[in-house]
Gaussian input, Z-matrix of N, CA and C with variables (Angstrom, degrees):
# hf/3-21g

backbone

0 1
 N
 C     1     B1
 C     2     B2     1     A1
 N     3     B3     2     A2     1     D1
 C     4     B4     3     A3     2     D2
 C     5     B5     4     A4     3     D3
 N     6     B6     5     A5     4     D4
 C     7     B7     6     A6     5     D5
 C     8     B8     7     A7     6     D6
 N     9     B9     8     A8     7     D7
 C    10    B10     9     A9     8     D8
 C    11    B11    10    A10     9     D9
 N    12    B12    11    A11    10    D10
 C    13    B13    12    A12    11    D11
 C    14    B14    13    A13    12    D12
 N    15    B15    14    A14    13    D13
 C    16    B16    15    A15    14    D14
 C    17    B17    16    A16    15    D15
 N    18    B18    17    A17    16    D16
 C    19    B19    18    A18    17    D17
 C    20    B20    19    A19    18    D18
 N    21    B21    20    A20    19    D19
 C    22    B22    21    A21    20    D20
 C    23    B23    22    A22    21    D21
 N    24    B24    23    A23    22    D22
 C    25    B25    24    A24    23    D23
 C    26    B26    25    A25    24    D24
 N    27    B27    26    A26    25    D25
 C    28    B28    27    A27    26    D26
 C    29    B29    28    A28    27    D27
 N    30    B30    29    A29    28    D28
 C    31    B31    30    A30    29    D29
 C    32    B32    31    A31    30    D30
 N    33    B33    32    A32    31    D31
 C    34    B34    33    A33    32    D32
 C    35    B35    34    A34    33    D33
 N    36    B36    35    A35    34    D34
 C    37    B37    36    A36    35    D35
 C    38    B38    37    A37    36    D36
 N    39    B39    38    A38    37    D37
 C    40    B40    39    A39    38    D38
 C    41    B41    40    A40    39    D39
 N    42    B42    41    A41    40    D40
 C    43    B43    42    A42    41    D41
 C    44    B44    43    A43    42    D42
 N    45    B45    44    A44    43    D43
 C    46    B46    45    A45    44    D44
 C    47    B47    46    A46    45    D45
 N    48    B48    47    A47    46    D46
 C    49    B49    48    A48    47    D47
 C    50    B50    49    A49    48    D48
 N    51    B51    50    A50    49    D49
 C    52    B52    51    A51    50    D50
 C    53    B53    52    A52    51    D51
 N    54    B54    53    A53    52    D52
 C    55    B55    54    A54    53    D53
 C    56    B56    55    A55    54    D54
 N    57    B57    56    A56    55    D55
 C    58    B58    57    A57    56    D56
 C    59    B59    58    A58    57    D57
 N    60    B60    59    A59    58    D58
 C    61    B61    60    A60    59    D59
 C    62    B62    61    A61    60    D60
 N    63    B63    62    A62    61    D61
 C    64    B64    63    A63    62    D62
 C    65    B65    64    A64    63    D63
 N    66    B66    65    A65    64    D64
 C    67    B67    66    A66    65    D65
 C    68    B68    67    A67    66    D66
 N    69    B69    68    A68    67    D67
 C    70    B70    69    A69    68    D68
 C    71    B71    70    A70    69    D69
 N    72    B72    71    A71    70    D70
 C    73    B73    72    A72    71    D71
 C    74    B74    73    A73    72    D72
 N    75    B75    74    A74    73    D73
 C    76    B76    75    A75    74    D74
 C    77    B77    76    A76    75    D75
 N    78    B78    77    A77    76    D76
 C    79    B79    78    A78    77    D77
 C    80    B80    79    A79    78    D78
 N    81    B81    80    A80    79    D79
 C    82    B82    81    A81    80    D80
 C    83    B83    82    A82    81    D81
 N    84    B84    83    A83    82    D82
 C    85    B85    84    A84    83    D83
 C    86    B86    85    A85    84    D84
 N    87    B87    86    A86    85    D85
 C    88    B88    87    A87    86    D86
 C    89    B89    88    A88    87    D87
 N    90    B90    89    A89    88    D88
 C    91    B91    90    A90    89    D89
 C    92    B92    91    A91    90    D90
 N    93    B93    92    A92    91    D91
 C    94    B94    93    A93    92    D92
 C    95    B95    94    A94    93    D93
 N    96    B96    95    A95    94    D94
 C    97    B97    96    A96    95    D95
 C    98    B98    97    A97    96    D96
 N    99    B99    98    A98    97    D97
 C   100   B100    99    A99    98    D98
 C   101   B101   100   A100    99    D99
 N   102   B102   101   A101   100   D100
 C   103   B103   102   A102   101   D101
 C   104   B104   103   A103   102   D102
 N   105   B105   104   A104   103   D103
 C   106   B106   105   A105   104   D104
 C   107   B107   106   A106   105   D105
 N   108   B108   107   A107   106   D106
 C   109   B109   108   A108   107   D107
 C   110   B110   109   A109   108   D108
 N   111   B111   110   A110   109   D109
 C   112   B112   111   A111   110   D110
 C   113   B113   112   A112   111   D111
 N   114   B114   113   A113   112   D112
 C   115   B115   114   A114   113   D113
 C   116   B116   115   A115   114   D114
 N   117   B117   116   A116   115   D115
 C   118   B118   117   A117   116   D116
 C   119   B119   118   A118   117   D117
 N   120   B120   119   A119   118   D118
 C   121   B121   120   A120   119   D119
 C   122   B122   121   A121   120   D120
 N   123   B123   122   A122   121   D121
 C   124   B124   123   A123   122   D122
 C   125   B125   124   A124   123   D123
 N   126   B126   125   A125   124   D124
 C   127   B127   126   A126   125   D125
 C   128   B128   127   A127   126   D126
 N   129   B129   128   A128   127   D127
 C   130   B130   129   A129   128   D128
 C   131   B131   130   A130   129   D129
 N   132   B132   131   A131   130   D130
 C   133   B133   132   A132   131   D131
 C   134   B134   133   A133   132   D132
 N   135   B135   134   A134   133   D133
 C   136   B136   135   A135   134   D134
 C   137   B137   136   A136   135   D135
 N   138   B138   137   A137   136   D136
 C   139   B139   138   A138   137   D137
 C   140   B140   139   A139   138   D138
 N   141   B141   140   A140   139   D139
 C   142   B142   141   A141   140   D140
 C   143   B143   142   A142   141   D141
 N   144   B144   143   A143   142   D142
 C   145   B145   144   A144   143   D143
 C   146   B146   145   A145   144   D144
 N   147   B147   146   A146   145   D145
 C   148   B148   147   A147   146   D146
 C   149   B149   148   A148   147   D147
 N   150   B150   149   A149   148   D148
 C   151   B151   150   A150   149   D149
 C   152   B152   151   A151   150   D150
 N   153   B153   152   A152   151   D151
 C   154   B154   153   A153   152   D152
 C   155   B155   154   A154   153   D153
 N   156   B156   155   A155   154   D154
 C   157   B157   156   A156   155   D155
 C   158   B158   157   A157   156   D156
 N   159   B159   158   A158   157   D157
 C   160   B160   159   A159   158   D158
 C   161   B161   160   A160   159   D159
 N   162   B162   161   A161   160   D160
 C   163   B163   162   A162   161   D161
 C   164   B164   163   A163   162   D162
 N   165   B165   164   A164   163   D163
 C   166   B166   165   A165   164   D164
 C   167   B167   166   A166   165   D165
 N   168   B168   167   A167   166   D166
 C   169   B169   168   A168   167   D167
 C   170   B170   169   A169   168   D168
 N   171   B171   170   A170   169   D169
 C   172   B172   171   A171   170   D170
 C   173   B173   172   A172   171   D171
 N   174   B174   173   A173   172   D172
 C   175   B175   174   A174   173   D173
 C   176   B176   175   A175   174   D174
 N   177   B177   176   A176   175   D175
 C   178   B178   177   A177   176   D176
 C   179   B179   178   A178   177   D177
 N   180   B180   179   A179   178   D178
 C   181   B181   180   A180   179   D179
 C   182   B182   181   A181   180   D180
 N   183   B183   182   A182   181   D181
 C   184   B184   183   A183   182   D182
 C   185   B185   184   A184   183   D183
 N   186   B186   185   A185   184   D184
 C   187   B187   186   A186   185   D185
 C   188   B188   187   A187   186   D186
 N   189   B189   188   A188   187   D187
 C   190   B190   189   A189   188   D188
 C   191   B191   190   A190   189   D189
 N   192   B192   191   A191   190   D190
 C   193   B193   192   A192   191   D191
 C   194   B194   193   A193   192   D192
 N   195   B195   194   A194   193   D193
 C   196   B196   195   A195   194   D194
 C   197   B197   196   A196   195   D195
 N   198   B198   197   A197   196   D196
 C   199   B199   198   A198   197   D197
 C   200   B200   199   A199   198   D198
 N   201   B201   200   A200   199   D199
 C   202   B202   201   A201   200   D200
 C   203   B203   202   A202   201   D201
 N   204   B204   203   A203   202   D202
 C   205   B205   204   A204   203   D203
 C   206   B206   205   A205   204   D204
 N   207   B207   206   A206   205   D205
 C   208   B208   207   A207   206   D206
 C   209   B209   208   A208   207   D207
 N   210   B210   209   A209   208   D208
 C   211   B211   210   A210   209   D209
 C   212   B212   211   A211   210   D210
 N   213   B213   212   A212   211   D211
 C   214   B214   213   A213   212   D212
 C   215   B215   214   A214   213   D213
 N   216   B216   215   A215   214   D214
 C   217   B217   216   A216   215   D215
 C   218   B218   217   A217   216   D216
 N   219   B219   218   A218   217   D217
 C   220   B220   219   A219   218   D218
 C   221   B221   220   A220   219   D219
 N   222   B222   221   A221   220   D220
 C   223   B223   222   A222   221   D221
 C   224   B224   223   A223   222   D222
 N   225   B225   224   A224   223   D223
 C   226   B226   225   A225   224   D224
 C   227   B227   226   A226   225   D225
 N   228   B228   227   A227   226   D226
 C   229   B229   228   A228   227   D227
 C   230   B230   229   A229   228   D228
 N   231   B231   230   A230   229   D229
 C   232   B232   231   A231   230   D230
 C   233   B233   232   A232   231   D231
 N   234   B234   233   A233   232   D232
 C   235   B235   234   A234   233   D233
 C   236   B236   235   A235   234   D234
 N   237   B237   236   A236   235   D235
 C   238   B238   237   A237   236   D236
 C   239   B239   238   A238   237   D237
 N   240   B240   239   A239   238   D238
 C   241   B241   240   A240   239   D239
 C   242   B242   241   A241   240   D240
 N   243   B243   242   A242   241   D241
 C   244   B244   243   A243   242   D242
 C   245   B245   244   A244   243   D243
 N   246   B246   245   A245   244   D244
 C   247   B247   246   A246   245   D245
 C   248   B248   247   A247   246   D246
 N   249   B249   248   A248   247   D247
 C   250   B250   249   A249   248   D248
 C   251   B251   250   A250   249   D249
 N   252   B252   251   A251   250   D250
 C   253   B253   252   A252   251   D251
 C   254   B254   253   A253   252   D252
 N   255   B255   254   A254   253   D253
 C   256   B256   255   A255   254   D254
 C   257   B257   256   A256   255   D255
 N   258   B258   257   A257   256   D256
 C   259   B259   258   A258   257   D257
 C   260   B260   259   A259   258   D258
 N   261   B261   260   A260   259   D259
 C   262   B262   261   A261   260   D260
 C   263   B263   262   A262   261   D261
 N   264   B264   263   A263   262   D262
 C   265   B265   264   A264   263   D263
 C   266   B266   265   A265   264   D264
 N   267   B267   266   A266   265   D265
 C   268   B268   267   A267   266   D266
 C   269   B269   268   A268   267   D267
 N   270   B270   269   A269   268   D268
 C   271   B271   270   A270   269   D269
 C   272   B272   271   A271   270   D270
 N   273   B273   272   A272   271   D271
 C   274   B274   273   A273   272   D272
 C   275   B275   274   A274   273   D273
 N   276   B276   275   A275   274   D274
 C   277   B277   276   A276   275   D275
 C   278   B278   277   A277   276   D276
 N   279   B279   278   A278   277   D277
 C   280   B280   279   A279   278   D278
 C   281   B281   280   A280   279   D279
 N   282   B282   281   A281   280   D280
 C   283   B283   282   A282   281   D281
 C   284   B284   283   A283   282   D282
 N   285   B285   284   A284   283   D283
 C   286   B286   285   A285   284   D284
 C   287   B287   286   A286   285   D285
 N   288   B288   287   A287   286   D286
 C   289   B289   288   A288   287   D287
 C   290   B290   289   A289   288   D288
 N   291   B291   290   A290   289   D289
 C   292   B292   291   A291   290   D290
 C   293   B293   292   A292   291   D291

   B1=1.4536
   B2=1.5333
   B3=1.3284
   B4=1.4665
   B5=1.5319
   B6=1.2845
   B7=1.4252
   B8=1.5023
   B9=1.3292
   B10=1.4714
   B11=1.5036
   B12=1.3090
   B13=1.4385
   B14=1.5156
   B15=1.3664
   B16=1.4816
   B17=1.4914
   B18=1.3416
   B19=1.4992
   B20=1.5229
   B21=1.3122
   B22=1.4752
   B23=1.5402
   B24=1.3077
   B25=1.4658
   B26=1.4988
   B27=1.2982
   B28=1.4881
   B29=1.5382
   B30=1.3369
   B31=1.4725
   B32=1.5244
   B33=1.3525
   B34=1.4473
   B35=1.5578
   B36=1.3167
   B37=1.4649
   B38=1.5064
   B39=1.3508
   B40=1.4316
   B41=1.5309
   B42=1.3180
   B43=1.4809
   B44=1.5223
   B45=1.3168
   B46=1.5160
   B47=1.5412
   B48=1.3529
   B49=1.4587
   B50=1.5078
   B51=1.3169
   B52=1.4391
   B53=1.5449
   B54=1.3531
   B55=1.4747
   B56=1.5106
   B57=1.3037
   B58=1.4607
   B59=1.5249
   B60=1.3036
   B61=1.5060
   B62=1.4934
   B63=1.3375
   B64=1.4976
   B65=1.5065
   B66=1.3122
   B67=1.4881
   B68=1.5044
   B69=1.3009
   B70=1.4733
   B71=1.5185
   B72=1.3139
   B73=1.4303
   B74=1.5574
   B75=1.3185
   B76=1.4093
   B77=1.5434
   B78=1.3639
   B79=1.4460
   B80=1.5512
   B81=1.3284
   B82=1.4648
   B83=1.5366
   B84=1.3218
   B85=1.4641
   B86=1.4925
   B87=1.3353
   B88=1.4826
   B89=1.5147
   B90=1.3539
   B91=1.4626
   B92=1.5324
   B93=1.3094
   B94=1.4656
   B95=1.5237
   B96=1.2767
   B97=1.4945
   B98=1.5302
   B99=1.3305
   B100=1.4168
   B101=1.5550
   B102=1.2876
   B103=1.4520
   B104=1.4798
   B105=1.3137
   B106=1.4602
   B107=1.4980
   B108=1.3228
   B109=1.4470
   B110=1.5045
   B111=1.3013
   B112=1.4711
   B113=1.5204
   B114=1.3173
   B115=1.4815
   B116=1.5183
   B117=1.3574
   B118=1.4634
   B119=1.4999
   B120=1.3053
   B121=1.4546
   B122=1.5193
   B123=1.3050
   B124=1.4456
   B125=1.5004
   B126=1.3210
   B127=1.4798
   B128=1.5304
   B129=1.2900
   B130=1.4278
   B131=1.5313
   B132=1.3300
   B133=1.4391
   B134=1.5238
   B135=1.2998
   B136=1.4575
   B137=1.4932
   B138=1.3499
   B139=1.4579
   B140=1.5032
   B141=1.3315
   B142=1.4361
   B143=1.5335
   B144=1.3284
   B145=1.4959
   B146=1.5035
   B147=1.3049
   B148=1.4716
   B149=1.5230
   B150=1.2906
   B151=1.4718
   B152=1.5361
   B153=1.3078
   B154=1.4943
   B155=1.5078
   B156=1.3139
   B157=1.4644
   B158=1.4995
   B159=1.3399
   B160=1.4737
   B161=1.5023
   B162=1.3147
   B163=1.4587
   B164=1.5304
   B165=1.3285
   B166=1.4793
   B167=1.5272
   B168=1.3128
   B169=1.4363
   B170=1.5408
   B171=1.3113
   B172=1.4652
   B173=1.5381
   B174=1.3006
   B175=1.4395
   B176=1.5304
   B177=1.3131
   B178=1.4132
   B179=1.5332
   B180=1.3214
   B181=1.4620
   B182=1.5033
   B183=1.2967
   B184=1.4862
   B185=1.5376
   B186=1.2794
   B187=1.4631
   B188=1.5333
   B189=1.2874
   B190=1.4463
   B191=1.5476
   B192=1.3308
   B193=1.4794
   B194=1.5073
   B195=1.3402
   B196=1.4782
   B197=1.5051
   B198=1.2867
   B199=1.4753
   B200=1.5148
   B201=1.3072
   B202=1.4300
   B203=1.5373
   B204=1.2728
   B205=1.4800
   B206=1.5323
   B207=1.3093
   B208=1.4669
   B209=1.5333
   B210=1.3278
   B211=1.4481
   B212=1.5350
   B213=1.3297
   B214=1.4521
   B215=1.5687
   B216=1.3109
   B217=1.4840
   B218=1.5028
   B219=1.3081
   B220=1.4438
   B221=1.5161
   B222=1.3404
   B223=1.4481
   B224=1.5433
   B225=1.3082
   B226=1.4645
   B227=1.5166
   B228=1.3382
   B229=1.4312
   B230=1.5053
   B231=1.3312
   B232=1.4376
   B233=1.5719
   B234=1.3415
   B235=1.4495
   B236=1.5280
   B237=1.2888
   B238=1.4660
   B239=1.5192
   B240=1.2606
   B241=1.4820
   B242=1.5673
   B243=1.3340
   B244=1.4425
   B245=1.5575
   B246=1.2873
   B247=1.4733
   B248=1.5458
   B249=1.3477
   B250=1.4704
   B251=1.5559
   B252=1.3321
   B253=1.4815
   B254=1.5428
   B255=1.2631
   B256=1.4797
   B257=1.5330
   B258=1.3458
   B259=1.4954
   B260=1.5280
   B261=1.3070
   B262=1.4823
   B263=1.5183
   B264=1.3140
   B265=1.4813
   B266=1.5000
   B267=1.3551
   B268=1.4551
   B269=1.5359
   B270=1.3222
   B271=1.4514
   B272=1.5257
   B273=1.3759
   B274=1.4621
   B275=1.5131
   B276=1.3303
   B277=1.4499
   B278=1.5109
   B279=1.3267
   B280=1.4742
   B281=1.5006
   B282=1.3564
   B283=1.4481
   B284=1.4856
   B285=1.3389
   B286=1.4602
   B287=1.4828
   B288=1.3062
   B289=1.4632
   B290=1.5083
   B291=1.2884
   B292=1.4893
   B293=1.4857
   A1=109.58
   A2=118.74
   A3=121.22
   A4=110.45
   A5=119.63
   A6=122.43
   A7=113.25
   A8=116.28
   A9=120.36
   A10=113.54
   A11=119.05
   A12=122.57
   A13=114.08
   A14=115.89
   A15=120.29
   A16=107.51
   A17=115.51
   A18=119.08
   A19=110.84
   A20=118.12
   A21=118.89
   A22=109.12
   A23=115.61
   A24=121.44
   A25=109.42
   A26=115.34
   A27=120.04
   A28=108.78
   A29=113.29
   A30=119.07
   A31=113.23
   A32=117.61
   A33=120.60
   A34=111.23
   A35=116.58
   A36=119.02
   A37=112.19
   A38=116.57
   A39=120.26
   A40=111.35
   A41=117.18
   A42=119.63
   A43=109.49
   A44=116.81
   A45=118.43
   A46=112.08
   A47=115.05
   A48=118.88
   A49=110.92
   A50=117.65
   A51=122.03
   A52=110.64
   A53=115.57
   A54=120.75
   A55=109.61
   A56=119.31
   A57=121.23
   A58=111.26
   A59=116.92
   A60=120.13
   A61=111.35
   A62=117.44
   A63=120.49
   A64=109.11
   A65=118.48
   A66=120.68
   A67=109.92
   A68=118.48
   A69=119.00
   A70=112.62
   A71=119.67
   A72=122.53
   A73=114.50
   A74=117.87
   A75=117.57
   A76=111.03
   A77=115.59
   A78=118.51
   A79=110.84
   A80=116.02
   A81=117.28
   A82=112.21
   A83=117.03
   A84=120.14
   A85=110.18
   A86=117.73
   A87=121.80
   A88=113.24
   A89=115.57
   A90=117.91
   A91=113.35
   A92=118.85
   A93=122.41
   A94=111.89
   A95=117.48
   A96=120.84
   A97=111.74
   A98=116.75
   A99=118.14
   A100=110.28
   A101=118.15
   A102=121.98
   A103=111.90
   A104=117.52
   A105=121.70
   A106=111.63
   A107=119.33
   A108=121.67
   A109=112.56
   A110=115.98
   A111=119.85
   A112=112.98
   A113=116.36
   A114=118.22
   A115=117.46
   A116=117.55
   A117=117.56
   A118=114.68
   A119=119.49
   A120=123.71
   A121=109.15
   A122=117.70
   A123=121.16
   A124=113.20
   A125=117.11
   A126=123.01
   A127=109.73
   A128=118.09
   A129=123.32
   A130=112.09
   A131=115.96
   A132=122.85
   A133=110.89
   A134=117.70
   A135=122.22
   A136=110.68
   A137=118.19
   A138=119.74
   A139=113.96
   A140=117.62
   A141=122.59
   A142=112.54
   A143=114.34
   A144=119.35
   A145=110.74
   A146=119.44
   A147=122.88
   A148=109.31
   A149=118.62
   A150=121.75
   A151=109.57
   A152=117.88
   A153=119.36
   A154=109.95
   A155=119.18
   A156=121.61
   A157=111.09
   A158=117.30
   A159=119.85
   A160=112.15
   A161=118.42
   A162=122.52
   A163=110.17
   A164=116.22
   A165=122.31
   A166=111.01
   A167=116.05
   A168=121.40
   A169=110.90
   A170=115.15
   A171=119.25
   A172=110.44
   A173=117.92
   A174=120.31
   A175=112.16
   A176=115.63
   A177=118.56
   A178=116.16
   A179=114.24
   A180=119.12
   A181=114.78
   A182=117.49
   A183=120.05
   A184=112.64
   A185=120.42
   A186=120.19
   A187=111.52
   A188=121.03
   A189=120.24
   A190=112.14
   A191=115.38
   A192=120.92
   A193=110.95
   A194=118.39
   A195=120.81
   A196=113.44
   A197=119.67
   A198=120.93
   A199=107.87
   A200=118.55
   A201=123.08
   A202=114.69
   A203=116.41
   A204=119.72
   A205=110.07
   A206=112.44
   A207=119.62
   A208=106.94
   A209=115.98
   A210=121.11
   A211=110.79
   A212=115.21
   A213=121.27
   A214=108.26
   A215=113.68
   A216=117.53
   A217=109.15
   A218=114.01
   A219=120.55
   A220=115.18
   A221=117.10
   A222=116.78
   A223=113.51
   A224=116.30
   A225=118.22
   A226=113.86
   A227=119.01
   A228=121.45
   A229=110.57
   A230=118.77
   A231=120.84
   A232=112.86
   A233=117.26
   A234=120.05
   A235=111.80
   A236=116.07
   A237=123.22
   A238=113.08
   A239=115.30
   A240=122.52
   A241=107.98
   A242=117.84
   A243=119.64
   A244=112.36
   A245=117.88
   A246=121.24
   A247=112.49
   A248=114.68
   A249=119.48
   A250=111.59
   A251=116.38
   A252=118.80
   A253=110.14
   A254=119.44
   A255=122.87
   A256=110.47
   A257=118.51
   A258=119.78
   A259=110.08
   A260=114.31
   A261=119.93
   A262=111.78
   A263=116.82
   A264=121.01
   A265=108.37
   A266=120.45
   A267=120.79
   A268=110.13
   A269=113.75
   A270=119.84
   A271=113.31
   A272=118.55
   A273=120.34
   A274=109.04
   A275=117.16
   A276=122.25
   A277=110.00
   A278=115.32
   A279=120.73
   A280=107.71
   A281=114.87
   A282=118.17
   A283=113.97
   A284=117.00
   A285=122.19
   A286=114.64
   A287=118.41
   A288=124.21
   A289=112.26
   A290=120.29
   A291=120.12
   A292=112.84
   D1=-39.38
   D2=-179.31
   D3=-64.80
   D4=-39.14
   D5=-178.54
   D6=-64.67
   D7=-31.78
   D8=176.55
   D9=-69.16
   D10=-21.62
   D11=-178.99
   D12=-84.58
   D13=-13.37
   D14=-178.55
   D15=-81.20
   D16=146.41
   D17=176.75
   D18=-67.00
   D19=159.42
   D20=179.96
   D21=-66.36
   D22=133.15
   D23=-177.58
   D24=-153.65
   D25=169.72
   D26=176.29
   D27=-85.26
   D28=171.90
   D29=-174.83
   D30=-60.26
   D31=-34.92
   D32=-179.69
   D33=-60.63
   D34=-34.16
   D35=178.03
   D36=-65.92
   D37=-43.06
   D38=179.54
   D39=-66.06
   D40=-37.00
   D41=178.68
   D42=-66.04
   D43=-43.51
   D44=178.33
   D45=-61.92
   D46=-43.44
   D47=178.21
   D48=-61.30
   D49=-41.12
   D50=-178.22
   D51=-65.50
   D52=-46.56
   D53=-177.93
   D54=-63.01
   D55=-48.86
   D56=179.79
   D57=-64.07
   D58=-42.37
   D59=178.03
   D60=-62.89
   D61=-41.26
   D62=-179.10
   D63=-67.17
   D64=-47.02
   D65=-178.74
   D66=-61.79
   D67=-49.63
   D68=-172.16
   D69=-79.99
   D70=-36.72
   D71=-174.16
   D72=-97.00
   D73=-8.98
   D74=176.50
   D75=-117.25
   D76=-56.00
   D77=-175.63
   D78=-69.14
   D79=-52.68
   D80=-179.07
   D81=-67.82
   D82=-32.11
   D83=178.31
   D84=-64.59
   D85=-42.48
   D86=-179.43
   D87=-69.51
   D88=-41.66
   D89=-173.25
   D90=-88.80
   D91=-36.77
   D92=-175.53
   D93=-132.14
   D94=73.34
   D95=-175.07
   D96=-61.75
   D97=-34.98
   D98=-178.89
   D99=-69.38
   D100=-41.18
   D101=175.06
   D102=-63.34
   D103=-43.08
   D104=177.49
   D105=-62.25
   D106=-42.80
   D107=-179.77
   D108=-65.97
   D109=-31.61
   D110=-179.32
   D111=-79.55
   D112=-35.57
   D113=-172.50
   D114=-112.35
   D115=2.21
   D116=-177.90
   D117=-65.72
   D118=-39.31
   D119=177.41
   D120=-69.62
   D121=-43.07
   D122=177.68
   D123=-60.67
   D124=-39.74
   D125=178.21
   D126=-64.49
   D127=-42.12
   D128=179.24
   D129=-63.32
   D130=-45.53
   D131=176.99
   D132=-62.27
   D133=-41.82
   D134=-179.35
   D135=-64.63
   D136=-41.23
   D137=176.34
   D138=-63.83
   D139=-42.83
   D140=178.51
   D141=-64.91
   D142=-42.11
   D143=178.75
   D144=-67.52
   D145=-35.80
   D146=178.70
   D147=-65.55
   D148=-42.89
   D149=179.33
   D150=-64.15
   D151=-44.10
   D152=-179.38
   D153=-68.11
   D154=-40.12
   D155=-179.98
   D156=-63.98
   D157=-42.39
   D158=179.82
   D159=-68.23
   D160=-36.06
   D161=177.44
   D162=-62.69
   D163=-44.00
   D164=177.51
   D165=-65.48
   D166=-45.10
   D167=-178.69
   D168=-64.26
   D169=-41.17
   D170=178.79
   D171=-64.98
   D172=-42.05
   D173=177.69
   D174=-63.37
   D175=-45.70
   D176=-178.81
   D177=-67.15
   D178=-43.32
   D179=-177.14
   D180=-81.51
   D181=-43.67
   D182=-173.79
   D183=-99.49
   D184=-55.38
   D185=-168.80
   D186=-72.77
   D187=-28.68
   D188=177.95
   D189=-71.22
   D190=-15.77
   D191=178.35
   D192=-101.46
   D193=10.02
   D194=177.56
   D195=86.13
   D196=6.41
   D197=179.90
   D198=-95.23
   D199=116.48
   D200=-174.11
   D201=-90.12
   D202=3.41
   D203=178.41
   D204=138.14
   D205=173.29
   D206=-177.12
   D207=-82.45
   D208=139.32
   D209=-178.53
   D210=-85.26
   D211=75.79
   D212=178.82
   D213=-86.60
   D214=162.14
   D215=175.93
   D216=-66.51
   D217=130.27
   D218=178.09
   D219=90.49
   D220=-13.92
   D221=-178.27
   D222=-79.80
   D223=-22.85
   D224=178.44
   D225=-77.36
   D226=-9.07
   D227=-179.46
   D228=-69.89
   D229=-45.22
   D230=-172.66
   D231=-109.55
   D232=-12.70
   D233=-175.06
   D234=-105.03
   D235=142.91
   D236=172.21
   D237=57.22
   D238=69.83
   D239=178.31
   D240=-60.44
   D241=131.90
   D242=179.14
   D243=-64.69
   D244=-22.06
   D245=178.34
   D246=-77.62
   D247=-11.27
   D248=-178.90
   D249=-67.23
   D250=-19.81
   D251=179.96
   D252=-87.24
   D253=-3.84
   D254=179.12
   D255=-72.86
   D256=138.33
   D257=179.27
   D258=-67.06
   D259=149.98
   D260=-179.94
   D261=-112.57
   D262=-0.32
   D263=-179.48
   D264=-67.39
   D265=133.05
   D266=178.20
   D267=-64.06
   D268=137.43
   D269=176.70
   D270=91.97
   D271=-9.48
   D272=179.18
   D273=-98.35
   D274=121.35
   D275=-177.50
   D276=-119.67
   D277=130.64
   D278=177.95
   D279=-124.71
   D280=137.90
   D281=-179.57
   D282=-63.54
   D283=131.58
   D284=-176.27
   D285=97.03
   D286=-10.60
   D287=177.33
   D288=-101.87
   D289=141.87
   D290=179.48
   D291=-70.40

């Protein structure tokens, strides 16, 4: 049930979430309960704020200048389909588009 509530992501995202969750919610909870009780909500807010800030920064810096992302190995397989630039209006035909 918990996995269904997560947004769609690649395996590296799930690994990072698991590692951070394990460290903060298992190790720190067992060893320093007072520290965990004081900072658990703050840690959660910091992670959510960091994700929102990076999404905004990425949009402002990269996507507004026509850069759709870093060309890493494997990222071109599922991102930015070349057919996505084809027009979808009925009756409009462009060479190279289905």
